[in-house]
C-alpha positions in Angstrom: 87.5 98.1 51.5 88.9 98.3 55.0 87.8 101.1 57.4 90.4 103.6 58.2 91.7 103.7 61.8 93.4 106.4 63.8 97.0 105.7 64.6 97.5 104.4 68.2 99.4 106.4 70.7 102.8 105.0 71.8 102.7 103.0 75.0 105.3 105.3 76.7 102.9 108.3 76.4 100.1 106.4 78.2 102.1 105.8 81.4 103.5 109.3 81.9 102.9 109.1 85.7 106.1 108.7 87.7 106.2 105.3 89.4 106.5 105.2 93.2 109.3 103.2 94.5 108.6 99.8 95.9 110.3 98.6 99.2 110.5 95.2 100.7 111.0 94.7 104.5 112.3 91.7 106.3 111.2 91.7 110.0 111.9 89.5 112.9 109.6 89.3 115.9 110.8 89.0 119.4 109.7 85.3 119.6 111.9 84.4 116.6 109.3 84.4 113.8 110.0 86.3 110.7 108.0 87.7 107.8 108.4 89.7 104.5 106.4 92.8 103.6 106.1 94.6 100.3 105.5 98.3 100.7 103.9 100.1 97.8 102.7 103.4 99.3 105.8 104.8 100.9 107.6 108.0 99.8 111.0 107.0 101.1 112.8 104.5 103.5 111.8 106.3 106.6 108.2 106.3 105.5 108.3 102.6 104.6 109.7 101.9 108.1 107.1 103.7 109.8 104.4 101.8 107.8 105.8 98.5 108.6 106.2 99.2 112.4 102.8 100.7 112.6 101.3 97.6 111.0 103.0 95.0 112.9 103.7 96.6 116.2 106.6 95.1 118.4 109.5 93.8 116.3 113.0 92.7 117.1 114.6 94.0 113.9 113.5 95.5 110.6 115.5 95.5 107.4 114.1 97.5 104.5 115.4 97.7 100.9 114.4 99.2 97.6 112.9 96.5 95.3 114.1 96.6 91.8 
């Protein structure tokens, strides 16, 4: 005879936390180099921009978008 098991919880109930948005930033340095950053811990676009600029310092341009 097989042992009885509890029914498992649905997967949607397990991940009930709201996911934070992810952002991607394309930056260009004054010397012409460029780089991409993935920002995971930002609350909004302004916060993502501040995180990138505080991390890399002097940049010529920054473009940030919500990652889907």
